[in-house]
C-alpha positions as CSV (number, residue, x, y, z in Angstrom):
1,M,14.2,-11.2,-2.9
2,T,17.5,-11.5,-4.7
3,K,17.2,-10.3,-8.2
4,R,20.0,-10.5,-10.8
5,T,19.4,-9.1,-14.3
6,K,21.9,-10.2,-16.9
7,R,22.1,-8.3,-20.2
8,I,23.1,-10.9,-22.6
9,V,24.9,-9.4,-25.5
10,A,24.4,-11.4,-28.7
11,A,21.9,-13.5,-26.7
12,F,18.1,-13.6,-26.6
13,L,16.7,-11.5,-29.5
14,A,20.2,-10.1,-30.1
15,T,19.0,-10.1,-33.6
16,I,15.3,-10.8,-33.7
17,T,15.0,-10.7,-37.4
18,A,12.0,-10.7,-39.7
19,L,12.1,-10.7,-43.5
20,T,8.8,-9.9,-45.1
21,A,7.7,-11.2,-48.5
22,F,6.6,-9.1,-51.4
23,P,5.7,-9.9,-55.0
24,M,8.9,-8.4,-56.5
25,S,12.0,-10.6,-56.7
26,A,14.3,-8.1,-55.2
27,L,14.9,-10.4,-52.2
28,A,16.1,-13.9,-52.8
29,A,13.9,-15.7,-50.3
30,S,11.7,-15.2,-47.3
31,S,12.9,-16.2,-43.9
32,I,11.7,-19.5,-42.2
33,G,10.4,-18.9,-38.7
34,S,12.0,-20.5,-35.6
35,D,10.1,-23.5,-34.3
36,S,10.3,-24.6,-30.7
37,G,9.8,-28.2,-31.7
38,N,12.8,-28.3,-34.0
39,I,15.8,-26.0,-33.2
40,S,17.3,-26.6,-36.6
41,V,14.4,-24.7,-38.2
42,G,14.7,-21.0,-38.6
43,E,16.9,-19.1,-41.1
44,D,17.0,-15.7,-42.7
45,T,19.3,-16.1,-45.7
46,V,19.3,-12.4,-46.5
47,Q,20.8,-11.4,-43.2
48,N,22.7,-14.6,-42.8
49,A,21.1,-15.6,-39.5
50,K,20.0,-19.0,-38.1
51,T,18.2,-20.2,-35.0
52,T,20.7,-20.7,-32.2
53,Y,20.4,-21.9,-28.6
54,E,22.8,-21.6,-25.7
55,Q,22.8,-22.9,-22.2
56,V,22.8,-19.9,-19.7
57,T,24.2,-20.1,-16.2
58,E,25.2,-17.2,-14.0
59,G,28.4,-15.1,-14.2
60,N,30.6,-16.4,-17.0
61,A,30.7,-15.6,-20.8
62,K,28.4,-13.1,-22.4
63,T,25.8,-15.7,-23.3
64,R,26.2,-17.8,-20.1
65,V,24.8,-17.1,-16.7
66,Y,25.4,-19.2,-13.6
67,L,22.6,-19.6,-11.1
68,T,23.8,-21.3,-7.9
69,V,21.2,-22.0,-5.3
70,N,22.1,-24.0,-2.2
71,D,25.4,-25.1,-3.7
72,S,23.6,-26.5,-6.8
73,D,24.2,-25.4,-10.4
74,L,21.0,-24.5,-12.2
75,V,20.9,-24.5,-16.0
76,V,18.7,-22.4,-18.2
77,S,18.5,-22.7,-21.9
78,V,17.4,-19.8,-24.0
79,P,17.6,-18.9,-27.7
80,T,20.4,-16.6,-28.7
81,T,18.6,-15.7,-32.0
82,I,15.0,-15.9,-33.0
83,I,13.9,-15.7,-36.6
84,I,10.4,-14.4,-37.4
85,S,8.8,-16.0,-40.4
86,G,8.7,-13.7,-43.4
87,T,5.4,-15.3,-44.4
88,P,2.3,-14.2,-42.5
89,D,-0.3,-16.6,-41.2
90,K,-4.0,-16.4,-42.0
91,N,-4.4,-13.7,-39.4
92,G,-1.7,-11.6,-41.0
93,D,0.8,-12.2,-38.1
94,Y,4.5,-12.8,-38.6
95,I,5.6,-15.3,-35.9
96,G,8.8,-16.7,-34.6
97,K,8.5,-19.4,-31.9
98,Y,11.1,-20.2,-29.2
99,S,11.4,-22.3,-26.0
100,V,13.0,-21.9,-22.6
101,K,14.3,-24.9,-20.7
102,V,15.4,-25.2,-17.0
103,S,17.1,-28.1,-15.3
104,G,19.0,-28.9,-12.2
105,D,18.5,-29.3,-8.4
106,M,17.2,-26.4,-6.4
107,A,15.9,-26.0,-2.9
108,G,12.1,-26.1,-2.5
109,S,11.9,-22.6,-1.1
110,K,13.5,-21.1,-4.2
111,S,12.3,-20.1,-7.6
112,V,13.8,-18.7,-10.7
113,T,12.2,-16.2,-13.1
114,V,13.2,-16.4,-16.7
115,K,11.4,-13.9,-18.9
116,P,12.0,-11.3,-21.7
117,E,12.9,-7.9,-20.4
118,N,10.0,-6.2,-22.2
119,E,6.6,-7.3,-23.4
120,F,7.1,-5.4,-26.7
121,V,10.2,-4.8,-28.8
122,A,10.7,-2.4,-31.7
123,L,11.5,-3.9,-35.1
124,K,13.7,-1.5,-37.0
125,Q,14.6,-1.0,-40.6
126,A,16.5,1.9,-42.1
127,G,14.2,4.4,-43.8
128,K,11.0,3.1,-42.2
129,S,9.2,3.7,-38.9
130,D,9.6,1.1,-36.1
131,V,7.1,-1.7,-35.9
132,S,6.2,-3.1,-32.5
133,A,6.4,-6.9,-32.0
134,K,4.9,-8.6,-28.9
135,I,6.7,-11.3,-26.9
136,N,4.5,-13.9,-25.2
137,Q,6.0,-16.7,-23.0
138,N,3.7,-19.3,-21.5
139,K,5.6,-19.7,-18.2
140,T,8.1,-17.4,-16.6
141,L,8.4,-18.7,-12.9
142,F,10.1,-22.0,-12.4
143,D,10.2,-23.8,-9.0
144,S,12.3,-26.7,-7.8
145,A,9.9,-29.3,-9.4
146,D,10.3,-27.6,-12.8
147,F,14.1,-27.8,-12.6
148,K,14.0,-31.4,-11.4
149,K,11.9,-32.5,-14.4
150,S,13.7,-30.3,-16.9
151,T,10.7,-28.2,-17.8
152,I,10.4,-26.7,-21.2
153,T,8.0,-23.8,-21.9
154,N,7.3,-22.1,-25.2
155,G,7.1,-18.5,-26.3
156,K,6.6,-16.6,-29.5
157,V,7.3,-13.2,-31.0
158,T,4.5,-11.8,-33.1
159,A,4.5,-8.8,-35.4
160,N,1.8,-7.4,-37.7
161,K,1.5,-5.0,-40.6
162,L,5.1,-5.4,-41.7
163,T,6.2,-4.2,-45.1
164,A,9.0,-5.5,-47.4
165,G,12.6,-5.4,-46.2
166,S,14.8,-6.8,-43.4
167,W,13.9,-5.9,-39.8
168,K,15.9,-6.3,-36.6
169,A,15.2,-5.8,-32.9
170,T,17.3,-6.4,-29.7
171,T,16.2,-7.0,-26.1
172,N,17.4,-9.1,-23.2
173,F,16.4,-11.9,-20.8
174,I,15.9,-11.2,-17.1
175,I,17.0,-14.1,-15.0
176,S,16.3,-13.7,-11.2
177,T,16.2,-15.9,-8.1
178,E,13.6,-15.5,-5.4
179,D,13.0,-17.0,-2.0
180,L,9.3,-18.3,-2.0
181,S,9.5,-19.0,1.7
182,R,9.2,-15.3,2.4
183,P,5.7,-13.8,2.2
184,V,4.9,-11.1,-0.3
185,Y,2.6,-9.6,2.3
186,Q,2.2,-9.7,6.0
187,A,0.5,-7.4,8.4
188,S,3.6,-5.3,9.0
189,N,3.3,-4.2,5.3
190,G,0.3,-2.1,6.2
191,Y,-3.5,-2.2,6.4
192,S,-6.4,0.1,7.0
193,S,-9.7,-0.2,9.0
194,G,-12.8,-1.1,7.1
195,Y,-13.4,-3.4,4.2
196,I,-13.8,-3.1,0.4
197,D,-17.2,-3.8,-1.1
198,K,-17.6,-3.3,-4.8
199,T,-14.6,-1.1,-4.9
200,S,-15.9,1.2,-2.1
201,I,-14.5,1.4,1.5
202,V,-17.1,0.4,4.1
203,P,-16.3,1.4,7.7
204,S,-16.0,-1.6,10.1
205,N,-14.8,-2.3,13.6
206,T,-14.3,-6.0,12.7
207,F,-12.5,-6.0,9.4
208,S,-9.6,-4.3,7.7
209,Y,-8.2,-4.3,4.2
210,T,-4.5,-4.8,3.3
211,E,-2.4,-2.5,1.2
212,K,-2.3,-3.1,-2.5
213,I,-0.1,-6.1,-3.1
214,S,1.9,-6.1,-6.4
215,V,1.3,-9.4,-8.3
216,E,2.1,-10.9,-11.7
217,P,-0.7,-11.7,-14.1
218,G,-1.1,-15.5,-14.6
219,Q,0.9,-16.3,-11.4
220,L,-0.6,-18.3,-8.5
221,Y,-0.6,-16.8,-5.0
222,S,-1.7,-18.5,-1.8
223,F,-2.9,-17.0,1.4
224,S,-3.9,-17.8,5.0
225,Y,-7.4,-17.5,6.3
226,P,-8.9,-13.9,5.8
227,S,-12.1,-14.7,7.7
228,C,-14.2,-12.4,5.4
229,T,-16.6,-13.5,2.7
230,K,-15.8,-10.4,0.6
231,C,-12.4,-11.8,0.2
232,L,-10.4,-10.2,-2.6
233,T,-10.2,-7.0,-4.6
234,T,-8.4,-6.7,-7.9
235,Y,-6.7,-3.6,-9.5
236,D,-5.4,-2.7,-12.9
237,K,-1.9,-1.4,-13.9
238,N,-2.8,2.0,-12.7
239,G,-4.0,0.8,-9.3
240,E,-7.7,1.4,-10.2
241,A,-10.1,-1.1,-8.5
242,I,-11.7,-3.6,-10.9
243,R,-13.8,-5.9,-8.8
244,T,-14.3,-7.3,-5.3
245,Y,-14.8,-11.1,-5.2
246,L,-16.8,-13.1,-2.7
247,A,-14.8,-16.1,-1.5
248,P,-16.8,-18.7,-3.7
249,Q,-16.4,-16.4,-6.7
250,L,-12.6,-16.9,-6.8
251,K,-13.3,-20.5,-7.9
252,T,-16.3,-19.9,-10.1
253,D,-15.3,-16.6,-11.8
254,I,-11.5,-16.8,-11.9
255,G,-10.6,-20.5,-12.1
256,N,-7.7,-22.4,-10.5
257,S,-8.5,-20.4,-7.4
258,Y,-10.0,-21.2,-4.0
259,C,-11.0,-19.6,-0.7
260,G,-12.6,-21.6,2.1
261,N,-12.1,-24.2,4.6
262,P,-9.0,-26.3,4.1
263,S,-10.9,-29.5,4.9
264,D,-12.8,-29.0,1.7
265,H,-9.7,-29.1,-0.4
266,N,-7.5,-32.2,-0.1
267,D,-4.6,-30.8,-2.0
268,Y,-4.1,-27.8,0.3
269,D,-4.7,-29.1,3.8
270,Y,-2.8,-26.4,5.6
271,E,-3.8,-23.2,3.7
272,S,-7.0,-21.3,3.3
273,G,-6.9,-20.2,-0.3
274,Y,-5.0,-19.5,-3.5
275,V,-5.7,-17.4,-6.5
276,T,-4.5,-17.4,-10.1
277,I,-4.1,-13.7,-11.1
278,P,-6.2,-12.7,-14.1
279,N,-4.3,-11.3,-17.1
280,N,-5.5,-7.7,-16.5
281,V,-4.7,-7.6,-12.8
282,Y,-1.5,-6.2,-11.4
283,Y,-2.5,-5.5,-7.7
284,I,-4.7,-7.2,-5.2
285,S,-5.9,-6.5,-1.7
286,F,-7.7,-8.7,0.9
287,N,-10.4,-8.0,3.4
288,V,-9.2,-9.6,6.6
289,K,-10.6,-9.9,10.1
290,T,-8.7,-7.2,12.0
291,T,-7.7,-9.6,14.8
292,L,-5.7,-11.7,12.3
293,L,-3.8,-8.6,11.2
294,T,-3.1,-7.2,14.7
295,S,-1.7,-10.7,15.6
296,N,0.2,-10.9,12.4
297,A,-1.6,-14.0,11.5
298,F,-2.3,-13.3,7.8
299,F,0.2,-14.0,5.0
300,V,0.3,-14.0,1.2
301,F,2.8,-16.1,-0.6
302,K,3.9,-16.3,-4.2
303,G,3.3,-19.9,-5.3
304,E,2.2,-22.6,-3.0
305,Y,1.7,-21.8,0.7
306,P,4.5,-23.2,2.9
307,L,3.7,-25.8,5.5
308,S,4.2,-23.1,8.1
309,T,5.5,-19.6,8.4
310,H,7.4,-20.4,11.6
311,T,10.1,-23.0,12.1
312,Y,9.4,-25.6,14.7
313,T,12.1,-27.9,16.1
314,S,11.0,-31.2,17.5
315,S,11.6,-31.9,21.2
316,L,12.1,-35.6,20.6
317,D,15.4,-37.3,20.7
318,D,16.5,-38.6,17.2
319,V,17.3,-42.0,18.5
320,S,13.9,-42.6,20.2
321,N,11.8,-40.7,17.6
322,N,9.0,-42.9,16.4
323,L,7.3,-40.2,14.4
324,K,10.1,-39.4,11.9
325,G,8.9,-39.7,8.3
326,K,5.5,-41.1,9.3
327,S,2.1,-39.8,8.1
328,V,-0.6,-38.3,10.2
329,V,-4.2,-36.9,9.8
330,F,-5.7,-34.6,12.4
331,Y,-9.3,-33.9,13.1
332,G,-10.6,-31.2,15.5
333,D,-11.9,-27.7,16.0
334,S,-10.5,-24.1,15.6
335,I,-7.6,-24.8,18.0
336,C,-6.3,-27.6,15.8
337,E,-7.1,-25.6,12.7
338,G,-5.1,-22.7,14.0
339,V,-7.6,-19.9,13.1
340,Y,-5.7,-17.2,15.0
341,S,-2.3,-18.4,14.0
342,S,-2.5,-18.2,10.2
343,R,-4.0,-21.6,10.0
344,E,-0.8,-23.0,11.6
345,S,-1.4,-25.2,14.5
346,F,0.4,-27.8,16.6
347,A,-0.6,-30.3,13.8
348,Q,1.6,-28.6,11.2
349,Y,4.4,-28.0,13.6
350,I,4.6,-31.6,14.7
351,A,4.7,-32.6,11.0
352,Q,7.3,-30.0,10.3
353,G,9.6,-30.9,13.2
354,N,9.4,-34.6,12.5
355,A,9.5,-34.7,8.7
356,M,5.9,-36.2,8.6
357,S,3.4,-35.9,5.9
358,V,0.2,-34.3,7.3
359,R,-3.4,-33.7,6.6
360,N,-5.1,-31.3,8.9
361,K,-8.9,-31.8,8.6
362,A,-9.8,-29.7,11.6
363,V,-12.7,-27.3,11.1
364,S,-13.4,-24.2,13.2
365,G,-16.7,-24.5,15.1
366,S,-17.0,-28.2,14.9
367,Q,-18.7,-30.2,17.6
368,S,-18.2,-33.9,18.2
369,D,-20.6,-35.2,15.5
370,K,-18.7,-33.4,12.8
371,I,-15.2,-34.1,14.2
372,L,-15.8,-37.8,14.5
373,S,-17.8,-38.3,11.2
374,N,-14.8,-39.0,9.0
375,I,-12.0,-40.3,11.2
376,T,-11.7,-43.5,9.1
377,Q,-11.2,-41.7,5.8
378,F,-7.4,-41.9,5.8
379,A,-7.1,-44.5,8.5
380,D,-5.6,-47.1,6.1
381,T,-3.2,-44.7,4.4
382,S,-1.9,-42.9,7.5
383,D,0.3,-44.0,10.4
384,Y,-1.6,-41.9,12.9
385,V,-5.2,-40.5,13.3
386,I,-5.2,-37.8,16.0
387,V,-8.5,-36.3,17.2
388,E,-8.6,-33.0,19.1
389,G,-11.6,-30.9,20.2
390,F,-15.0,-31.2,21.8
391,I,-14.8,-27.8,23.5
392,N,-17.7,-26.7,21.3
393,D,-19.9,-29.4,22.8
394,C,-19.8,-28.0,26.3
395,A,-18.7,-24.4,26.0
396,D,-21.0,-21.4,26.0
397,L,-20.0,-20.2,22.5
398,N,-23.4,-19.8,20.9
399,F,-23.6,-23.5,20.2
400,T,-26.3,-25.9,21.4
401,I,-24.6,-27.8,24.2
402,T,-24.4,-31.5,23.6
403,P,-25.9,-33.7,26.4
404,I,-23.2,-35.8,28.1
405,G,-25.1,-39.1,28.0
406,T,-24.3,-42.4,29.7
407,L,-21.6,-45.0,29.1
408,T,-23.1,-48.2,27.7
409,P,-22.6,-51.7,29.1
410,A,-19.9,-53.9,27.7
411,G,-21.0,-55.7,24.5
412,T,-23.2,-52.8,23.3
413,T,-23.1,-52.3,19.5
414,T,-25.6,-49.5,19.0
415,F,-25.2,-46.0,20.6
416,D,-27.2,-42.8,21.2
417,T,-25.4,-40.4,18.9
418,S,-27.4,-37.4,20.1
419,T,-25.1,-37.5,23.2
420,F,-21.5,-36.8,23.7
421,I,-20.6,-40.2,25.1
422,G,-22.7,-41.9,22.5
423,R,-20.9,-40.2,19.6
424,L,-17.5,-41.1,21.1
425,E,-18.5,-44.7,21.6
426,N,-20.0,-45.1,18.2
427,A,-16.9,-43.6,16.4
428,I,-14.4,-45.7,18.4
429,Y,-16.4,-48.9,18.2
430,N,-16.7,-48.6,14.4
431,Y,-13.0,-47.6,14.1
432,Q,-11.9,-50.7,16.0
433,Q,-14.3,-53.0,14.0
434,G,-12.6,-51.7,10.8
435,N,-9.2,-53.0,12.0
436,H,-7.5,-49.9,10.5
437,K,-3.8,-49.4,10.0
438,A,-3.5,-46.0,11.7
439,K,-2.9,-45.6,15.5
440,L,-5.8,-43.7,17.0
441,G,-5.4,-41.2,19.8
442,F,-7.4,-38.3,21.3
443,V,-6.3,-34.9,22.6
444,L,-8.5,-33.2,25.3
445,T,-7.7,-29.5,25.2
446,Y,-7.0,-27.1,28.1
447,E,-9.9,-26.1,30.3
448,D,-10.1,-22.3,29.8
449,V,-12.4,-20.4,32.1
450,N,-13.6,-18.2,29.2
451,T,-15.1,-21.3,27.5
452,V,-17.0,-22.7,30.4
453,S,-20.8,-22.5,30.3
454,K,-22.6,-21.3,33.4
455,N,-24.2,-24.7,33.8
456,V,-21.7,-27.2,32.5
457,S,-17.9,-27.5,33.1
458,V,-15.4,-28.7,30.6
459,R,-14.1,-31.2,33.2
460,E,-17.4,-33.0,33.3
461,Y,-17.1,-33.7,29.5
462,W,-13.4,-34.6,29.8
463,N,-14.1,-37.1,32.5
464,A,-16.9,-38.6,30.4
465,A,-14.6,-38.8,27.4
466,I,-11.9,-40.6,29.5
467,S,-14.5,-43.2,30.6
468,V,-15.0,-44.0,27.0
469,F,-11.3,-44.1,26.2
470,D,-10.7,-46.4,29.1
471,K,-13.6,-48.7,28.1
472,Y,-12.1,-49.2,24.6
473,G,-8.4,-49.1,25.5
474,I,-7.8,-45.9,23.5
475,S,-4.8,-43.6,24.1
476,Y,-5.5,-40.0,25.1
477,L,-3.7,-36.9,26.2
478,D,-5.5,-34.8,28.8
479,L,-4.3,-31.1,28.6
480,G,-7.0,-29.9,31.0
481,N,-4.5,-28.5,33.5
482,K,-2.2,-27.0,31.0
483,S,-1.8,-23.3,30.3
484,Y,-0.8,-22.0,26.9
485,S,-0.2,-18.6,25.3
486,L,-3.6,-17.5,24.0
487,I,-4.6,-14.6,21.7
488,D,-8.2,-14.2,22.8
489,G,-8.6,-16.3,25.9
490,L,-9.4,-19.3,23.9
491,H,-7.2,-19.7,20.7
492,P,-3.5,-20.2,20.9
493,N,-1.2,-17.7,19.1
494,F,2.0,-19.0,17.4
495,E,3.8,-19.4,20.7
496,G,0.8,-21.3,22.2
497,Q,0.7,-23.6,19.2
498,F,4.4,-24.3,19.6
499,Q,3.8,-25.1,23.3
500,M,0.9,-27.5,22.4
501,A,3.1,-29.2,19.7
502,A,5.8,-30.1,22.2
503,D,3.2,-31.7,24.5
504,V,1.3,-33.5,21.8
505,E,4.3,-34.9,20.0
506,K,5.8,-36.4,23.2
507,W,2.5,-38.2,23.8
508,M,2.2,-39.3,20.1
509,N,5.7,-40.8,20.3
510,T,4.4,-43.2,23.0
511,L,1.5,-44.6,21.0
């Protein structure tokens, strides 16, 4: 993180001034508080101060800071003086409102923090004890979208129990840039064996818990799949544990938070979860399946999860690339979902390398019935529908093996969906009847010996699937003889997903 702190002399709160009213006429008038809706409002006639605003960019005059990100000038507007109203509200609070505005063009991986240096400032008056005033700002982290739409956020300075006289305080703005493409946590940051349950450490050979991750209250953080229902533990300022949340409780008990299967959440198709940090929380830790940590396949990011944590370069020639800028939806099992590669799979890499928009609806553990059930959902709004999987139909992985079935005669319109062939026929027939926009294709994964049942071979199922594809004229990619880099004998690691992406995108380009 690149952090630049600029002390702005005669800038934000350079004279945060409050004039309190009292029944005597010793003072000519009370101050009028600053109003974010009207920058001309706000004046303390006694101390000869008015509301003022300046545009701040990094590195020039005292009240100007220039922020240059990717050769673009970013502009931040902050108040140089805030006037607190000398008349208390019904709660006895003396308030001065202000606003912060950002604008400009910034890379999507960057963010800018604009916030007061301190949560509290000391209002001073000669002959009297200092009085604390609290500064609240609604939003402090601004991303590229905020700059593009010239976002304005409001803040206020609140004091209480003031007495007569003129008060002043001085503080500064902190303006910093940050690269959101870098995780705030990955396995190399540290983790310990066991998992946290109700703030206690439970020994485990399967799960580990991360180190305490420093977070900002109110800020959204996203994370890859932890594979543990006792997902998240929160801590206070002192690092004392507050609570351990089950995955569903992030949504129900915190709000604007989620942890679960990405197929259940259309807005975040390539991540596993996100959490909006409660106001009293300053550290968090995750319970994570140890395998994900040892393979460095668990990440936490500030803000939205990036499409991938690794950079994939397409193997396609720019001239003959038919995928560039197109849209694609993937369906499949854990291989396509990327369960041991931080929920990054060949699906995300193909999209990344070819500037495609992507939905990855693959769900770990899915058999053919679930994989094929919704393949028409985005078939009229996408350019490609790619279906991977079926290893769970025939592999000895604690699933009930799906019977292969028999190919039906030409002209058949009803199918036995209790069988593998019947499910494929039914899904493809209905897809073709719908005359959908998207090009449909199937990927048959590699035949790994660790996934073969004692009684049924993967090849038998693959040959059965090919007979269906040939009957209906459907394009397919048979990866049965391929060998990829695997983490557990079944699931690809990052390198293996890269290898699959290269093969799949070449085939997709021919559809």
